[in-house]
C-alpha positions as CSV (number, residue, x, y, z in Angstrom):
1,M,-52.6,10.7,-17.7
2,M,-55.6,7.6,-17.2
3,H,-58.3,8.2,-14.2
4,L,-57.6,4.0,-12.7
5,A,-58.5,2.7,-9.9
6,A,-56.6,3.6,-6.6
7,G,-56.9,-0.2,-5.9
8,A,-54.9,-1.1,-9.2
9,F,-51.6,0.8,-7.8
10,P,-51.0,-1.8,-5.2
11,D,-51.4,-5.2,-7.3
12,R,-49.1,-3.7,-9.8
13,L,-46.8,-2.3,-7.8
14,N,-46.6,-5.9,-5.6
15,F,-46.6,-7.4,-9.4
16,G,-43.5,-5.1,-10.3
17,V,-42.2,-6.3,-6.9
18,S,-42.8,-10.1,-7.7
19,R,-41.0,-9.7,-10.9
20,H,-38.1,-7.9,-9.1
21,V,-37.8,-11.0,-7.0
22,Q,-37.5,-13.4,-9.6
23,G,-34.3,-11.7,-11.1
24,D,-36.8,-10.4,-14.6
25,L,-35.3,-6.9,-14.1
26,A,-36.8,-6.0,-17.4
27,G,-39.8,-7.0,-16.9
28,A,-39.7,-5.1,-13.1
29,S,-38.7,-1.8,-15.3
30,R,-41.2,-2.3,-17.7
31,A,-43.8,-2.4,-14.9
32,Y,-42.2,0.4,-12.4
33,E,-42.1,2.7,-15.6
34,Q,-46.0,2.3,-16.4
35,L,-46.8,2.4,-12.9
36,L,-45.2,6.1,-13.8
37,R,-47.2,6.6,-16.4
38,D,-50.2,5.7,-15.2
39,F,-50.4,7.2,-11.3
40,G,-47.9,9.8,-11.6
41,P,-44.6,10.7,-9.6
42,H,-44.0,8.2,-6.6
43,A,-41.3,7.8,-3.8
44,E,-41.4,4.3,-3.5
45,V,-41.9,3.8,-7.5
46,S,-38.6,6.1,-8.5
47,R,-36.8,4.1,-5.5
48,L,-37.4,0.3,-6.6
49,L,-36.2,1.8,-10.4
50,G,-32.9,3.3,-9.0
51,V,-32.0,0.4,-7.4
52,L,-33.0,-1.4,-10.6
53,A,-30.5,1.1,-12.2
54,A,-27.9,0.0,-9.3
55,Q,-28.8,-3.2,-10.5
56,A,-27.8,-3.1,-13.2
57,G,-24.3,-1.5,-12.8
58,D,-25.9,2.5,-13.7
59,R,-25.2,4.1,-10.1
60,A,-24.9,7.6,-12.2
61,R,-28.9,6.8,-12.9
62,A,-29.2,5.4,-9.7
63,L,-28.4,8.4,-7.7
64,D,-31.1,10.6,-10.2
65,L,-33.5,8.0,-9.8
66,L,-32.9,8.2,-5.6
67,G,-32.8,11.8,-5.8
68,E,-36.5,12.2,-7.1
69,A,-37.6,9.6,-5.0
70,L,-35.9,11.7,-2.1
71,A,-37.2,14.7,-3.0
72,L,-40.6,13.5,-3.4
73,Q,-40.5,11.6,0.0
74,P,-36.9,13.1,2.3
75,N,-37.8,11.1,5.4
76,H,-37.8,7.5,3.1
77,A,-35.3,5.9,5.3
78,V,-35.0,3.1,2.4
79,A,-34.3,5.2,-0.4
80,L,-31.6,7.2,2.1
81,D,-30.0,3.3,2.7
82,N,-30.6,2.7,-0.8
83,R,-28.5,5.7,-1.5
84,G,-25.8,5.6,0.9
85,V,-25.1,1.9,-0.6
86,I,-24.4,3.9,-4.1
87,L,-22.8,6.1,-2.8
88,K,-20.5,3.5,-0.4
89,D,-19.7,1.5,-3.9
90,L,-18.8,5.0,-5.4
91,R,-15.8,5.8,-2.5
92,R,-18.3,8.9,-1.9
93,Y,-17.7,7.6,1.8
94,D,-18.9,11.3,3.5
95,A,-21.7,11.3,1.4
96,A,-22.7,8.3,2.0
97,L,-22.1,7.8,5.9
98,A,-24.8,10.8,5.7
99,D,-27.5,9.5,4.2
100,F,-27.3,6.6,6.5
101,D,-27.4,8.8,9.9
102,R,-30.0,10.6,8.5
103,A,-31.5,6.7,8.0
104,L,-30.8,5.5,10.9
105,A,-32.8,8.7,12.9
106,L,-35.3,7.8,11.0
107,E,-35.4,4.2,11.6
108,P,-33.0,4.1,14.7
109,D,-33.5,0.1,15.0
110,S,-33.3,-1.1,11.4
111,L,-30.2,-4.0,11.3
112,P,-29.9,-4.0,7.6
113,I,-28.9,0.3,7.3
114,L,-27.1,-0.4,11.0
115,N,-25.2,-3.2,8.9
116,N,-24.9,-1.0,5.5
117,R,-23.5,2.4,8.2
118,A,-20.8,-0.3,9.8
119,I,-19.7,-1.5,6.3
120,A,-19.1,2.0,5.0
121,L,-17.1,2.9,7.9
122,L,-15.4,0.1,6.9
123,A,-15.0,0.3,3.2
124,A,-13.9,4.2,4.1
125,E,-10.9,3.0,6.9
126,K,-12.3,4.2,10.0
127,W,-11.3,1.3,12.0
128,D,-12.6,2.4,15.5
129,A,-15.9,4.3,14.7
130,A,-16.8,0.6,12.1
131,A,-15.0,-2.0,15.1
132,F,-17.8,0.6,17.7
133,A,-20.5,0.1,14.9
134,Y,-20.4,-3.6,14.4
135,E,-20.9,-3.6,17.8
136,S,-24.2,-2.4,17.5
137,V,-25.3,-4.6,14.5
138,L,-24.5,-8.1,16.8
139,A,-25.8,-6.5,20.1
140,R,-29.2,-6.8,17.8
141,A,-28.1,-9.8,15.7
142,P,-25.4,-11.7,17.8
143,D,-25.5,-15.0,14.8
144,H,-24.7,-12.0,12.5
145,A,-22.0,-14.0,10.3
146,G,-20.9,-11.1,7.8
147,A,-20.8,-8.3,10.6
148,W,-18.5,-11.0,12.8
149,N,-16.3,-11.1,9.7
150,D,-16.1,-7.4,9.2
151,R,-15.5,-7.0,13.0
152,G,-12.6,-8.9,12.4
153,L,-11.7,-6.7,9.6
154,A,-11.2,-3.3,11.5
155,L,-9.9,-5.2,14.3
156,K,-6.8,-6.6,12.4
157,N,-6.6,-2.8,11.3
158,L,-5.8,-1.9,14.8
159,G,-3.9,-4.2,15.9
160,R,-6.5,-5.8,17.8
161,T,-4.8,-9.0,16.8
162,D,-6.2,-11.3,19.0
163,E,-9.9,-9.6,18.6
164,A,-9.5,-10.1,15.8
165,L,-8.9,-13.5,15.2
166,A,-12.3,-14.0,18.2
167,S,-14.2,-12.5,16.1
168,F,-13.0,-14.3,13.0
169,D,-13.4,-17.9,14.7
170,R,-17.4,-16.6,15.8
171,A,-18.0,-16.0,12.6
172,L,-17.0,-19.3,11.6
173,A,-19.0,-20.8,14.4
174,V,-21.9,-19.6,13.3
175,R,-21.4,-20.2,9.7
176,P,-19.2,-23.1,9.5
177,G,-18.7,-23.3,5.4
178,F,-18.0,-19.4,5.7
179,A,-15.7,-18.8,3.1
180,D,-14.6,-15.4,3.2
181,A,-14.0,-16.0,7.2
182,L,-11.5,-18.2,6.2
183,N,-10.0,-16.2,3.8
184,N,-9.3,-13.5,6.1
185,R,-8.2,-15.3,9.4
186,G,-5.4,-16.7,6.9
187,V,-4.3,-13.2,5.8
188,L,-4.4,-12.1,9.6
189,L,-2.2,-15.1,10.6
190,K,0.3,-14.7,7.8
191,E,0.7,-11.8,9.0
192,L,1.3,-12.6,12.5
193,K,3.5,-15.0,10.6
194,R,1.6,-18.2,11.5
195,F,1.9,-19.1,8.4
196,D,1.1,-23.0,8.2
197,E,-1.9,-22.1,10.0
198,A,-3.0,-19.4,7.6
199,L,-1.9,-22.4,4.9
200,A,-4.5,-24.3,6.4
201,A,-7.0,-21.6,6.4
202,Y,-6.8,-21.2,3.1
203,D,-7.1,-24.4,1.6
204,A,-10.6,-24.8,3.5
205,A,-11.5,-21.7,1.8
206,L,-10.5,-23.1,-1.4
207,A,-12.5,-27.1,-0.5
208,L,-15.1,-25.1,-0.1
209,S,-14.9,-22.9,-2.6
210,P,-12.2,-24.0,-5.6
211,D,-12.8,-21.1,-7.9
212,Y,-12.0,-18.7,-4.9
213,A,-9.7,-16.5,-6.4
214,D,-8.0,-14.0,-3.5
215,A,-7.9,-17.4,-1.5
216,H,-5.4,-18.5,-4.4
217,H,-3.9,-14.9,-4.7
218,N,-3.3,-15.2,-0.7
219,R,-2.4,-18.5,-0.4
220,G,0.8,-17.7,-3.0
221,N,1.7,-14.8,-0.7
222,V,1.9,-17.3,2.0
223,F,4.2,-19.5,0.0
224,V,6.1,-16.7,-1.4
225,E,7.2,-16.2,2.9
226,L,8.4,-19.6,3.3
227,D,10.2,-19.2,0.1
228,R,8.6,-22.0,-1.9
229,Q,8.4,-19.5,-4.8
230,D,7.2,-22.6,-7.4
231,E,4.7,-22.9,-5.6
232,A,3.8,-19.0,-4.9
233,G,3.7,-19.0,-8.7
234,A,0.8,-21.6,-9.3
235,C,-0.8,-19.7,-7.2
236,Y,-0.8,-16.5,-9.0
237,D,-1.5,-18.1,-12.0
238,R,-4.3,-19.9,-10.8
239,A,-6.3,-16.6,-9.2
240,L,-4.9,-14.4,-12.6
241,A,-6.9,-16.9,-14.7
242,L,-9.4,-16.7,-12.2
243,K,-10.0,-13.0,-11.8
244,P,-8.0,-11.6,-14.5
245,G,-7.0,-7.8,-14.8
246,D,-7.3,-7.8,-11.1
247,P,-5.4,-4.7,-9.6
248,E,-4.0,-6.4,-6.2
249,I,-3.3,-9.8,-8.1
250,M,-1.7,-8.5,-11.2
251,F,0.3,-6.3,-8.5
252,S,1.8,-9.4,-6.6
253,V,2.7,-11.2,-9.9
254,A,4.1,-8.3,-10.7
255,N,6.2,-8.2,-7.2
256,F,6.6,-11.9,-8.2
257,L,8.1,-11.6,-10.8
258,L,10.5,-8.4,-10.2
259,R,12.3,-10.6,-7.3
260,M,12.8,-12.8,-9.6
261,G,15.2,-11.0,-11.7
262,R,11.8,-11.4,-15.0
263,F,12.0,-7.8,-15.0
264,A,10.1,-7.3,-18.4
265,E,7.2,-9.2,-17.2
266,G,7.5,-7.8,-13.9
267,W,8.1,-3.5,-15.0
268,R,4.9,-4.1,-17.3
269,L,2.7,-5.8,-14.5
270,Y,3.7,-3.1,-12.1
271,E,2.1,-1.2,-13.9
272,S,-1.0,-2.4,-11.9
273,R,0.2,0.0,-8.9
274,F,-2.3,2.2,-10.3
275,A,-5.4,1.0,-10.0
276,R,-5.1,-0.5,-7.0
277,A,-7.4,0.4,-4.2
278,C,-5.2,1.8,-1.6
279,V,-2.6,3.9,-4.3
280,T,-1.5,7.0,-2.4
281,D,0.6,9.1,-5.1
282,R,-0.6,12.8,-6.1
283,F,-1.0,12.4,-9.9
284,S,-2.1,8.7,-11.3
285,R,-6.0,9.6,-10.3
286,R,-5.5,12.7,-11.4
287,G,-6.0,11.5,-15.4
288,L,-2.8,13.4,-16.4
289,P,-2.4,13.8,-20.0
290,R,0.0,11.7,-22.6
291,R,1.8,9.0,-20.5
292,L,4.6,8.6,-21.9
293,V,4.8,5.4,-24.4
294,E,7.8,2.5,-23.8
295,G,10.8,3.1,-25.9
296,A,9.0,6.2,-27.4
297,P,12.2,8.8,-27.8
298,I,12.2,11.8,-25.8
299,N,15.1,13.6,-27.2
300,G,13.6,17.3,-26.7
301,L,10.7,16.1,-24.9
302,R,9.3,18.4,-22.2
303,L,8.7,14.9,-19.7
304,F,7.4,15.4,-16.0
305,M,7.8,13.0,-13.9
306,F,6.7,12.6,-10.3
307,W,7.3,10.9,-6.6
308,E,5.1,8.0,-5.8
309,Q,5.5,6.1,-2.5
310,G,8.0,6.6,0.3
311,L,10.8,8.4,0.6
312,G,12.9,5.6,-0.4
313,D,11.3,5.4,-3.8
314,V,12.6,9.0,-4.7
315,L,16.3,8.0,-3.8
316,Q,16.7,4.9,-5.3
317,F,14.6,5.9,-9.0
318,C,15.6,9.4,-9.2
319,R,18.9,8.4,-11.0
320,F,16.1,8.1,-14.1
321,A,15.9,11.6,-14.5
322,K,19.4,11.9,-14.8
323,L,19.3,9.4,-17.0
324,A,16.8,10.9,-19.3
325,A,18.3,14.8,-19.0
326,E,21.0,13.2,-20.3
327,Q,19.3,11.6,-23.1
328,G,17.9,15.5,-24.5
329,A,14.4,15.5,-22.5
330,H,14.1,18.8,-21.0
331,V,13.3,17.4,-17.1
332,S,10.7,18.6,-14.0
333,V,10.1,16.1,-11.0
334,A,7.6,16.7,-8.2
335,A,8.9,15.1,-5.0
336,P,8.7,16.2,-0.9
337,R,10.0,19.6,-1.1
338,R,12.4,18.3,1.8
339,L,14.4,16.2,-0.5
340,H,14.9,19.3,-2.7
341,R,18.2,20.1,-1.8
342,L,19.8,16.8,-1.5
343,L,18.2,16.1,-5.0
344,S,19.7,18.9,-6.2
345,T,22.7,17.4,-6.4
346,L,21.8,14.9,-8.7
347,G,22.5,17.9,-11.5
348,A,21.4,17.6,-14.9
349,G,19.8,20.5,-15.4
350,V,16.6,18.7,-13.8
351,V,14.0,21.3,-11.9
352,W,12.0,20.1,-8.8
353,L,8.9,20.9,-7.9
354,D,6.8,20.8,-5.1
355,Q,5.7,17.2,-4.2
356,D,1.9,18.5,-5.6
357,E,2.6,20.9,-8.4
358,A,2.7,19.6,-12.5
359,P,4.3,21.5,-15.1
360,E,1.6,24.6,-16.2
361,Q,2.6,22.8,-19.6
362,F,5.0,19.4,-20.8
363,D,4.6,16.6,-23.6
364,A,4.3,13.8,-21.5
365,H,4.5,12.4,-17.9
366,L,6.5,9.6,-16.6
367,P,5.9,8.2,-12.9
368,L,9.7,7.7,-11.2
369,M,8.9,4.3,-10.9
370,S,8.0,3.0,-14.4
371,A,11.0,4.8,-15.7
372,P,13.2,1.9,-16.0
373,A,10.4,-0.2,-18.5
374,L,9.5,3.7,-20.3
375,L,12.5,4.2,-20.4
376,C,14.0,0.9,-21.5
377,A,16.7,0.4,-19.1
378,G,17.4,-2.6,-18.3
379,P,19.6,-3.7,-14.8
380,E,22.9,-3.5,-16.2
381,S,22.5,0.5,-16.3
382,W,21.0,1.3,-12.7
383,G,24.3,0.6,-11.0
384,A,26.4,2.4,-14.0
385,L,24.2,5.7,-12.4
386,A,25.8,4.9,-9.0
387,P,27.0,7.2,-6.8
388,Y,24.6,10.4,-8.8
389,L,24.1,12.3,-5.4
390,R,26.8,14.4,-3.5
391,A,27.0,15.7,0.0
392,E,27.5,18.9,0.9
393,P,31.3,19.7,1.8
394,E,31.2,21.9,4.5
395,R,28.9,20.1,5.5
396,V,31.2,17.0,5.8
397,A,34.0,18.8,6.7
398,Y,31.6,19.7,9.5
399,W,30.4,15.9,11.3
400,R,34.5,14.5,10.5
401,E,36.0,16.8,13.1
402,K,32.5,16.4,15.3
403,I,33.3,12.2,14.5
404,D,36.6,12.8,15.3
405,Q,36.6,15.4,18.2
406,G,38.8,14.2,21.1
407,L,38.3,10.5,20.0
408,P,41.9,8.9,17.9
409,Q,41.2,8.4,14.3
410,A,42.3,4.6,14.2
411,G,39.4,2.3,14.5
412,Q,36.4,2.0,12.2
413,R,33.7,3.7,12.1
414,I,30.0,2.8,11.1
415,G,27.1,4.5,10.5
416,V,24.3,2.0,11.8
417,A,20.4,2.5,11.1
418,W,17.6,-0.5,12.6
419,R,14.1,0.9,12.6
420,T,11.6,1.7,9.1
421,N,8.3,2.8,8.9
422,L,6.6,1.6,12.0
423,A,3.2,1.6,10.8
424,T,3.0,-0.6,8.6
425,S,3.7,-4.3,8.8
426,A,6.0,-4.4,6.2
427,G,8.3,-1.6,7.4
428,R,7.9,-3.6,11.0
429,D,9.6,-6.8,9.7
430,R,12.2,-4.9,7.9
431,G,13.1,-3.1,10.9
432,F,15.8,-4.9,13.6
433,D,16.5,-4.8,17.7
434,P,19.6,-2.2,18.2
435,A,20.6,-4.3,20.5
436,L,21.5,-6.9,18.0
437,L,24.3,-4.3,17.1
438,K,26.2,-5.5,20.4
439,I,27.5,-8.4,18.1
440,L,29.2,-6.1,16.1
441,A,30.4,-3.4,19.2
442,E,32.3,-6.2,20.0
443,R,34.8,-6.4,17.9
444,P,38.5,-4.4,19.0
445,G,38.5,-0.7,17.7
446,V,34.7,-0.3,16.1
447,R,32.5,2.8,17.1
448,L,29.1,2.3,15.7
449,I,27.6,5.7,15.1
450,S,23.4,6.4,15.1
451,L,21.7,7.5,12.1
452,H,18.8,7.5,13.0
453,R,17.3,11.3,13.9
454,R,16.4,11.4,16.7
455,E,12.8,12.4,17.4
456,Q,10.5,13.1,20.8
457,G,10.1,10.1,21.7
458,D,12.5,7.6,20.9
459,A,13.4,5.3,22.7
460,L,17.8,5.4,23.1
461,P,18.6,2.1,22.0
462,P,20.1,0.0,24.5
463,P,23.5,0.7,26.4
464,E,25.2,-2.4,25.8
465,A,25.5,-1.7,21.9
466,R,27.8,1.4,22.8
467,I,25.8,3.2,20.0
468,E,26.8,7.2,19.5
469,I,23.8,9.3,19.1
470,L,24.5,12.8,17.3
471,E,23.0,16.1,18.9
472,N,21.2,18.6,16.2
473,F,21.2,15.5,13.2
474,D,19.2,16.4,10.4
475,A,17.3,19.4,13.0
476,G,16.4,21.7,9.9
477,P,13.8,21.8,7.1
478,D,16.0,19.6,4.7
479,A,16.2,15.8,4.8
480,F,19.3,13.6,4.1
481,L,21.7,16.7,4.5
482,D,23.5,15.7,7.9
483,T,23.5,11.8,7.2
484,A,25.0,12.2,3.8
485,A,27.9,14.0,5.3
486,V,28.1,11.5,8.3
487,M,28.5,9.3,6.0
488,E,30.7,10.4,3.5
489,T,32.9,10.4,7.1
490,L,32.4,6.5,7.9
491,D,34.1,3.9,6.7
492,L,30.8,1.4,6.3
493,I,26.7,1.7,6.4
494,V,25.0,-1.5,8.0
495,T,21.3,-0.7,8.1
496,C,18.1,-2.6,7.7
497,D,15.9,-2.5,4.1
498,T,15.1,1.8,4.7
499,S,15.4,4.8,2.4
500,I,18.9,5.4,4.7
501,A,19.7,2.3,2.3
502,H,19.2,3.5,-0.6
503,L,21.5,7.1,0.4
504,A,24.0,5.0,0.9
505,G,24.3,3.6,-2.1
506,A,23.0,6.5,-4.3
507,L,26.1,8.1,-2.5
508,G,28.4,4.9,-3.6
509,R,29.1,4.5,0.6
510,P,30.5,1.0,1.4
511,T,26.9,-0.8,2.3
512,W,26.1,-3.7,4.6
513,L,22.3,-4.2,4.2
514,A,20.7,-6.8,6.8
515,L,17.0,-7.9,5.0
516,K,14.8,-10.2,6.1
517,H,14.8,-14.0,5.0
518,V,12.5,-13.4,1.7
519,A,13.3,-9.6,1.0
520,E,11.0,-7.1,-1.1
521,W,11.4,-7.3,-4.8
522,R,14.1,-5.0,-5.2
523,W,16.8,-7.2,-4.0
524,L,16.0,-10.0,-5.6
525,R,15.9,-13.5,-4.4
526,T,19.6,-15.2,-3.4
527,R,22.3,-12.6,-4.4
528,T,24.7,-10.9,-2.1
529,D,25.4,-8.3,-4.8
530,T,22.6,-5.7,-6.1
531,P,22.2,-4.6,-9.4
532,W,21.2,-1.2,-8.1
533,Y,24.1,-0.1,-5.8
534,P,27.5,-1.3,-6.6
535,S,28.6,-0.4,-2.9
536,V,26.4,-2.3,-1.7
537,R,26.2,-5.8,0.0
538,L,22.7,-7.8,1.2
539,F,23.3,-10.0,4.4
540,R,19.8,-11.9,4.7
541,Q,18.2,-14.0,7.1
542,P,18.6,-17.3,6.8
543,A,15.6,-18.5,8.2
544,P,12.5,-16.3,9.2
545,G,12.9,-13.9,12.1
546,D,16.6,-14.9,12.3
547,W,18.1,-11.2,13.0
548,A,21.1,-13.1,15.1
549,A,22.1,-14.8,12.4
550,V,22.7,-12.3,9.9
551,F,24.9,-9.3,12.1
552,R,27.2,-12.8,13.1
553,A,27.5,-13.1,9.6
554,M,28.9,-9.5,9.7
555,A,30.8,-9.7,12.5
556,A,33.0,-12.5,10.7
557,R,33.3,-10.2,7.6
558,L,34.5,-7.4,9.7
559,P,37.8,-6.9,8.6
560,S,40.8,-6.1,11.1
561,K,40.5,-2.3,9.4
562,L,38.6,-1.4,7.6
C-alpha cells in the first residue's frame, strides 16, 4: 500500500462521488477501487461500491459489499438503508425491515429511511403497518407526493376506499403531473365500478406519459368490464408493445383471448400466471424439473399434476387427470386433502397426494390449469369428459330421506348458492344478495334449499327468500360430500360463479349459473351454454350490477314441473 497524505483521501473520494453523481459509473468504480488499493478497507467506499453494483443489477455483489461496509462500521445507517432497499427488491422483506429498523434506531428522523421502510412494508403487503408508516413520513414531509400515493395503495388494500381516493387526490394536488397517482386512482375507481371516471384518470395519465404501459393495460381492463372488447384488445396490444413479456399484462391478455374463445393463443399466454408477483401455487416457484412439453406423448409416463388456485379450479380441471390416465400415463395429483374423498370418485387409477406433496420420482410435471394446452385437449373434449365425479350412494339416500321427510314429493326442489370468496373484489362481484331468490321462491311449488355449509357467524338468508337450511351439512373434514349428495336429490341447482357451480357441472346435474355482466374467461362472452359442462345453462346480467334481471329471466324459464 502506498503511503499517501491523509488529506488526499477526501479529495479523491469526492472525485469518485462526482463521477458517480454524473452517471459515469465506470469512472466512479475505478476511483473507488483505487481508493481501497491505496488506503485499505473503508466502510464508506465499500458502501458506494455496493450502490454501484446494485445500479448495475448485480444484487449479490451489492449485498457482499454492503456487508463488508457494515462489518467495518456496524452502525452505518445509510449502508443499512441501502442494504434494506436491495433486500426489499429481492422480496426478502423480513431481512429488509430488520435493516431499516436498525437504521432508524441510529437516525430516527431520517426521511429517506422512514420512506424506504414504508415502501418495504407496502411491498410485503403489510397494509396496516404500511399505512401507519406513511403517516410518519407525511408528518415530516406533508408535501411528499410519493408518500401520499403509496399511502393510497395501502388504504385501498385495506378496503378504506374513501381515504385511499383522498390520498391519491392529495398526491395529485402536490404534484399535478403525477402519472402514477392518476393510474392508481383509475385502478381504485375501476374497482368501485366508476368506469367513466377511471377512464378519465387513465386518459390523463397517458396525456402526460403516452408510453405508460400500465395505464394502457389498466385502461383495457376497464373496457373489458364495459364489454367494449375491441377497444380492450387495442389497449392490451399497445401495453404489450411497450412492455413485452410483462407477466401482468400477458395474464390480462390471456384472460381476454380465452373469453373471446381464442383458445390456442389464450392458453399459451395463460402460462404467464407463474411469473406474476401474486402467484401462490405450491410448486411453480420450486423450479420443478421436466415440465411436460405441449403435445408430448404421455403413454407410460409418470406424470405429476398439481393444483394451483381455488377449490373450484381443482373441480373443473381434475377431469384432465382422468384424461391423462386414460391416455396411458401413471398420474399422481397434489390437491387439498379435504377434496380427496370426492376426487377419488374420478377413478382411472389416479393417485391423490397432499396439497404440498410431490412424488419422489416422476418423468414430467403438469399444472392442472395448463392441461388443456399441453395435452392438446380442445373444447370439443371438455364436455365429453363430463360427468366425471360422483356422489356417495349412501349419502344420497340419507339426504333424500331427510329432504323428503314430512313433505310432499311434488314440487320443484332447487338448490341455491349465492356467496363466493368475499375476501377478493372478484369474489364479491360474483356473489349476489340471497333476497333476490325470492323471485324464484314465489313460483308455485318451488322449494329452495341452501347448498352452503353453515359457518359460525354466518347471517341467515332473509325470511322472504324461504331458503331451507340443512343441519350438519358437510360438517366433517371432507369438503362437498354432502353437497354432492344433496345435488343428486334436486331438480335444479341455481348458483353464482363459485366452486358449487363446478361441482354441479362435474356431477352432470342440471344447473343455472348466474353470471355478472362480463363474466370470468371460462364462461366465454355471450353463450348461454358452456363447453365445460353440458348440464349447465348460463344467465348473464344484461347490464353491470343488474342481478334482478337474471332472476326474472330464470323465473320465466321455470317450467310448471321440472
